[in-house]
C-alpha positions in Angstrom: -34.0 -4.2 -24.6 -30.8 -2.6 -24.5 -27.1 -4.1 -25.0 -24.7 -2.8 -22.4 -21.2 -2.8 -23.9 -17.4 -2.5 -22.7 -16.9 1.0 -22.7 -13.5 3.0 -23.4 -12.9 4.0 -20.0 -9.3 5.3 -20.9 -7.8 6.9 -23.8 -5.6 3.7 -24.4 -8.1 1.0 -23.6 -8.5 -1.8 -25.9 -10.1 -4.5 -23.5 -11.4 -4.6 -20.1 -11.7 -7.5 -17.8 -14.9 -8.0 -15.4 -13.9 -8.2 -11.7 -17.1 -8.3 -10.3 -21.0 -7.7 -11.3 -22.8 -5.6 -8.8 -25.8 -6.7 -10.7 -27.4 -10.1 -11.0 -29.4 -11.5 -13.6 -33.3 -10.5 -12.7 -32.0 -7.1 -10.8 -33.6 -3.9 -11.7 -31.0 -1.4 -12.8 -31.4 2.5 -13.0 -29.5 5.1 -15.1 -26.4 5.9 -13.4 -26.0 3.1 -11.1 -22.9 1.1 -10.7 -23.2 -2.3 -12.4 -19.7 -3.8 -12.7 -16.2 -3.3 -11.7 -13.9 -3.4 -14.6 -10.1 -3.6 -14.7 -8.6 -1.4 -17.7 -4.8 -1.2 -18.9 -4.6 1.7 -16.2 -6.9 1.2 -13.2 -9.9 -0.6 -11.8 -13.0 1.2 -12.7 -16.9 1.5 -12.2 -19.0 0.7 -14.9 -22.3 3.1 -14.7 -25.6 2.1 -16.7 -26.7 4.4 -19.3 -30.2 2.7 -19.6 -32.5 1.3 -17.2 -34.3 -2.0 -17.2 -33.9 -5.6 -15.7 -30.4 -7.5 -16.5 -31.8 -10.3 -18.1 -28.4 -11.6 -19.3 -24.6 -11.5 -18.6 -22.3 -12.4 -21.5 -18.8 -11.8 -19.8 -18.3 -13.8 -16.3 -16.3 -12.2 -13.7 -12.6 -12.8 -14.5 -13.2 -13.0 -18.3 -11.9 -10.2 -20.7 -13.9 -8.3 -23.5 -12.8 -5.9 -26.1 -13.9 -2.2 -26.2 -17.4 -2.3 -28.1 -18.3 -5.8 -27.1 -21.6 -6.7 -25.6 -21.2 -8.0 -22.0 -24.7 -8.0 -20.7 -28.2 -7.0 -22.0 -31.2 -5.1 -20.3 -34.6 -5.9 -20.9 -37.8 -4.5 -19.8 -39.3 -5.0 -16.6 -41.1 -8.5 -16.4 -38.7 -9.9 -19.1 -37.6 -13.4 -18.6 -34.1 -14.1 -17.6 -31.5 -15.7 -19.5 -31.5 -19.3 -18.7 -27.9 -19.1 -17.8 -27.8 -17.3 -14.4 -24.6 -15.2 -13.6 -24.0 -17.3 -10.8 -22.3 -20.0 -12.9 -19.9 -17.2 -14.1 -19.1 -15.5 -11.0 -18.3 -19.2 -9.6 -15.7 -19.5 -12.2 -12.7 -21.2 -10.4 -9.5 -19.7 -11.9 -9.9 -16.1 -12.9 -11.9 -14.4 -10.0 -9.5 -14.6 -7.0 -6.6 -13.1 -8.8 -8.9 -10.0 -9.7 -7.5 -6.5 -8.6 -10.5 -5.5 -6.7 -10.7 -1.9 -5.5 -10.2 -1.6 -1.6 -13.6 -0.3 -0.9 -15.2 -3.2 -2.3 -12.9 -6.1 -2.5 -14.8 -9.5 -1.8 -13.8 -12.1 0.9 -11.3 -14.6 -0.2 -12.6 -17.9 -2.3 -12.3 -21.1 -0.7 -9.5 -22.3 -2.6 -7.4 -19.1 -1.6 -8.5 -19.7 1.7 -7.4 -23.3 2.0 -3.7 -22.3 0.9 -3.3 -19.6 3.4 -2.5 -20.8 6.6 0.8 -22.3 4.9 1.9 -18.8 4.2 0.2 -16.4 6.6 2.4 -14.6 8.9 0.4 -14.4 12.2 1.2 -13.7 16.1 2.8 -16.8 17.5 0.3 -17.5 20.3 -2.8 -18.4 18.1 -0.7 -19.8 15.4 -1.8 -23.6 15.2 1.1 -24.3 13.1 3.3 -23.8 16.1 1.5 -26.5 18.3 3.9 -29.1 17.9 6.8 -26.5 19.1 4.8 -25.4 22.6 5.2 -27.2 25.7 3.0 -30.1 26.6 1.0 -28.1 29.2 0.4 -25.5 26.7 -0.9 -27.9 23.8 -3.3 -29.6 26.3 -5.2 -26.1 26.4 -5.3 -25.3 22.5 -8.2 -27.1 21.7 -10.1 -24.6 24.2 -8.7 -21.5 22.4 -9.0 -22.9 18.8 -12.5 -21.7 18.1 -11.9 -17.9 18.7 -9.2 -17.9 16.1 -11.1 -17.7 12.9 -13.6 -14.7 13.4 -17.0 -15.3 11.8 -16.0 -12.2 9.5 -13.2 -13.8 7.6 -14.8 -17.0 6.9 -15.1 -17.8 2.8 -18.0 -15.8 1.3 -18.5 -13.5 4.4 -17.0 -9.8 3.9 -14.9 -8.6 7.2 -16.4 -5.6 8.9 -14.8 -2.3 7.6 -13.4 -1.6 10.9 -11.3 -5.1 10.8 -10.3 -4.0 7.1 -6.8 -3.2 6.9 -6.1 0.1 4.8 -4.4 -1.1 1.8 -3.9 -0.4 -1.9 -5.5 -2.7 -4.7 -2.3 -4.1 -5.9 -1.1 -4.6 -2.3 -4.4 -6.6 -1.7 -3.9 -8.6 -5.2 -0.5 -9.5 -4.3 -1.5 -10.6 -0.8 -4.2 -12.9 -2.1 -1.9 -14.3 -4.7 1.0 -15.4 -2.0 -1.3 -16.0 0.8 -0.1 -13.1 3.0 -2.6 -11.6 5.9 -2.9 -8.1 5.7 -3.5 -7.8 9.4 0.1 -8.6 10.1 1.6 -6.7 7.6 2.9 -3.0 8.4 1.9 -0.2 5.9 4.6 2.5 4.8 2.2 4.2 2.6 0.1 8.0 3.4 -1.4 7.3 6.8 -0.2 4.0 7.3 -1.6 2.5 4.2 -0.4 -0.8 2.9 1.5 -0.6 -0.2 2.8 -3.3 -2.6 6.5 -3.0 -1.4 5.1 -3.6 2.1 3.5 -6.9 1.3 6.3 -8.4 -1.0 8.7 -7.4 2.0 6.5 -9.5 4.5 6.8 -12.4 1.9 10.7 -12.0 1.5 11.1 -11.9 5.1 9.6 -15.1 6.2 6.1 -15.6 4.5 7.3 -18.3 2.2 9.4 -20.0 4.9 6.1 -20.5 7.0 5.2 -23.3 4.7 7.7 -25.6 6.3 8.3 -25.1 10.2 11.9 -24.4 10.9 13.8 -25.9 13.9 13.5 -23.5 17.0 16.5 -21.0 16.7 17.5 -17.6 17.4 16.1 -15.1 14.4 19.0 -13.8 12.1 19.5 -10.2 11.8 17.9 -9.0 8.6 21.5 -7.8 7.3 23.0 -11.1 7.7 20.7 -12.1 4.4 22.8 -12.6 1.5 22.3 -9.8 -1.1 20.7 -11.2 -4.3 18.9 -9.5 -7.2 15.2 -9.5 -7.0 12.9 -9.6 -9.9 9.7 -7.8 -9.4 6.9 -8.3 -11.8 5.5 -4.8 -13.5 2.3 -3.7 -12.7 -0.6 -3.3 -15.0 -0.1 0.4 -14.6 3.7 0.3 -15.2 3.6 -2.1 -18.2 1.0 0.3 -19.8 3.4 3.1 -19.1 6.4 1.5 -20.5 4.5 0.4 -23.8 3.2 4.0 -24.0 6.1 6.1 -23.6 8.5 3.7 -25.6 6.3 4.2 -28.5 6.0 7.9 -27.9 9.9 8.5 -27.7 10.4 6.3 -30.7 7.6 7.7 -33.1 7.0 11.5 -32.0 9.8 13.8 -32.8 10.1 15.8 -29.4 11.6 19.1 -29.1 11.8 21.1 -25.8 11.4 25.0 -24.8 11.8 26.2 -21.4 11.1 29.2 -19.3 11.9 30.9 -16.0 9.0 32.6 -14.4 9.0 34.6 -11.1 7.1 33.5 -8.8 7.1 35.8 -5.8 3.3 36.9 -6.5 2.5 33.1 -7.1 3.6 32.4 -3.8 1.6 35.4 -2.0 -1.6 34.3 -4.4 -1.5 30.7 -3.0 -0.7 31.7 0.7 -3.7 34.6 0.8 -6.1 32.1 -1.0 -5.2 29.2 1.7 -5.7 31.8 4.7 -9.1 32.7 3.3 -10.3 28.9 3.4 -13.8 28.2 2.3 -13.8 27.0 -1.4 -10.0 27.7 -1.4 -9.3 25.3 1.5 -6.4 23.0 0.1 -5.4 25.2 -2.9 -2.0 24.2 -4.2 0.4 25.5 -6.7 -1.0 22.9 -8.9 -4.5 24.3 -9.1 -2.9 27.5 -10.1 -0.9 26.0 -12.5 -4.0 24.0 -14.0 -6.0 27.3 -14.5 -3.1 29.1 -16.0 -2.3 26.2 -18.3 -6.2 26.3 -19.3 -6.2 30.0 -20.4 -2.6 29.8 -22.0 -4.3 27.1 -24.2 -7.6 29.2 -25.1 -5.1 31.8 -26.1 -2.8 29.6 -28.4 -5.4 26.6 -29.4 -2.8 25.1 -31.7 -1.2 23.4 -28.6 -4.4 22.0 -27.5 -4.5 19.8 -30.4 -3.8 16.0 -31.4 -1.6 14.6 -34.4 -3.9 12.6 -36.6 -1.8 11.3 -39.8 -2.0 14.2 -42.2 -4.3 16.5 -40.1 -4.3 18.4 -36.8 -7.1 18.0 -34.4 -8.0 21.3 -32.7 -9.7 20.4 -29.5 -12.9 22.6 -28.4 -12.6 21.8 -24.8 -9.6 22.3 -22.7 -8.9 19.1 -20.8 -6.0 19.0 -18.6 -4.4 15.6 -17.5 -2.5 15.6 -14.2 0.5 13.0 -14.0 -0.3 11.6 -10.3 2.0 8.9 -8.6 -0.3 6.0 -7.3 1.0 2.9 -5.6 1.3 0.9 -9.0 2.9 3.6 -11.1 1.5 6.6 -12.7 -2.1 7.6 -13.9 -3.3 10.9 -15.4 -6.7 11.8 -14.1 -8.4 14.4 -16.2 -9.5 18.0 -15.1 -12.1 19.4 -17.7 -12.5 22.6 -18.8 -9.5 24.2 -17.2 -10.1 27.3 -19.4 -14.0 28.3 -18.4 -14.1 26.6 -14.8 -13.5 28.9 -12.0 -10.4 28.3 -9.9 -12.5 27.2 -6.8 -14.1 24.5 -9.1 -10.7 23.1 -10.4 -9.4 22.9 -6.7 -12.5 21.0 -5.8 -12.6 18.7 -9.0 -8.7 18.3 -8.7 -9.0 17.1 -5.1 -11.8 14.6 -5.8 -9.8 13.3 -8.8 -6.5 12.7 -6.8 -8.3 11.1 -3.9 -10.1 8.4 -6.3 -6.7 7.9 -8.0 -4.8 7.0 -4.9 -7.8 4.6 -3.9 -7.7 2.9 -7.0 -11.2 3.9 -7.8 -12.2 6.1 -10.8 -15.4 7.0 -12.5 -16.0 6.6 -16.1 -14.6 9.8 -17.6 -11.7 10.3 -15.0 -9.1 8.9 -17.4 -10.2 10.1 -20.8 -10.5 13.0 -22.9 -7.3 15.0 -22.0 -5.9 17.3 -24.7 -2.9 18.5 -22.7 -0.7 17.3 -19.7 0.9 18.8 -16.7 3.7 17.2 -14.8 4.7 18.9 -11.9 7.8 17.7 -9.5 7.8 20.9 -7.7 7.2 19.1 -4.3 10.4 17.6 -4.7 13.9 19.3 -5.1 13.9 19.1 -9.1 14.7 22.5 -10.7 13.7 21.4 -13.9 13.0 18.2 -16.2 11.6 17.2 -19.6 8.7 15.0 -19.8 7.6 12.5 -22.6 4.4 13.4 -24.7 1.4 11.6 -24.1 0.1 10.5 -27.6 -2.1 11.6 -29.3 -1.6 15.0 -27.5 0.8 17.4 -29.0 2.5 18.7 -25.8 3.1 18.3 -22.3 4.5 20.8 -19.6 7.0 20.0 -17.0 7.2 22.2 -13.8 10.2 22.6 -11.5 10.1 23.4 -8.2 10.1 27.1 -6.8 13.5 28.3 -5.7 15.2 30.9 -3.8 17.2 33.0 -6.3 19.2 36.5 -6.6 17.2 38.6 -9.1 17.7 42.1 -10.5 15.1 44.8 -10.2 15.4 48.4 -11.0 19.3 47.9 -11.0 19.8 46.3 -7.8 20.2 42.4 -7.0 17.4 41.2 -4.6 16.2 37.9 -3.1 13.5 36.4 -5.3 11.5 33.4 -6.3 11.7 31.3 -9.2 10.3 28.2 -11.0 11.5 26.7 -14.3 9.0 25.0 -16.6 10.1 22.9 -20.1 7.4 22.4 -22.9 8.0 19.2 -24.8 6.3 19.6 -28.2 5.5 17.2 -31.1 7.5 18.8 -33.8 5.0 17.5 -36.7 2.3 19.9 -35.4 4.0 22.6 -33.4 6.9 24.5 -34.2 9.1 26.9 -32.1 7.2 29.9 -32.6 3.9 28.5 -31.2 6.0 27.2 -28.3 7.6 30.5 -27.5 4.0 32.1 -27.6 2.5 29.5 -25.2 5.3 30.2 -22.8 4.9 33.5 -22.9 1.4 33.5 -22.2 1.8 31.1 -19.5 4.5 33.2 -17.9 2.2 36.3 -17.7 -0.5 34.5 -16.1 1.6 33.1 -13.4 3.6 36.3 -12.7 0.1 38.1 -12.5 -1.8 35.3 -10.7 -4.7 37.4 -9.4 -6.0 37.1 -13.2 -6.7 33.6 -12.7 -9.4 34.5 -10.1 -11.3 36.1 -13.0 
């Protein structure tokens, strides 16, 4: 018999909510199988099994929260008697389950109470909308009953999951907001990458008429959008933004920051990136971020005092160099972790980073994607940001902010010629890092980025 406990799926996680049990009481569980989906303070993540056996008891039902380390289920030996309380009782709990933010790739069909409320708020094309029957001519109303049956396809009935091809592409937060307000995602136009529906699209649909659909208004010409009175809108912070606000507020108050900047010549860096991208293969999709991660990993190995954490009266020096990469998602900002940046080959970092960012933007993370970072990089080089200073992510001792590569005049051999330059700013915790250490790190980083072919070794 083995206990399944609520794991710490991110560095800041204190408790987790069970969104969905993938295994039910009586099911066989193998090591590495996904047994549940868990909502943490940063993201919705999948819980893997570290033991094998038969699921004999579920102690935390869907929609319920448990602290890190609490027993949420029990595995028994094959043939063991299941607990008398089946998980079906907890999975049918009426209140929490419909509000859970389930990842897009595994979102269940809406529960019966949510479906019952939906017709009042869903924005659908006027022809099949039954709420508009009273406004259509009598000849059309007479034909309406014959067309009523096809309006609710079987794939959208309660308890039946729609086919993947009919499922709109939307972020987990967008789906949750749509469920809470009864908005049909099929009627919402997405403005995210590749037409993906994000939270702002759903809220725009609500504000442009989704709430008004509950009470049919007299037939009238639609007013232009600009005619609406300008009013302040209160938008609740997402779970990720609430966590970020709390953590960054604490960090800025409690951690004595100081900053050191360096200008780094980027001519050879640009050439190296372009040449690697042209080769393709394992370098396909290589970016400046990948080169930065490798250079930071090597610089931290050479100046290990920055690959550290503050712990009261002690400095904890970490044996592995795991670099967190600040990544923007629909809900806010997350920091997936690229492991072993000092020893992993550049091609492996390219592959690992690509997979991490894809999982971050889809809202689905593996168990170690958000934990174990010893240093963080925040790169705004894709925007016209020449330089900025970032806030340290405790308990790490430093964070590197990277600005855009820009064209500048540079002096070479007594002549002023065109060149490329980038500015990086190191934010340091002055309790454990002083200016000399910051200077040594920036010197190593500058050497590596100005001679980037050393990153291939």
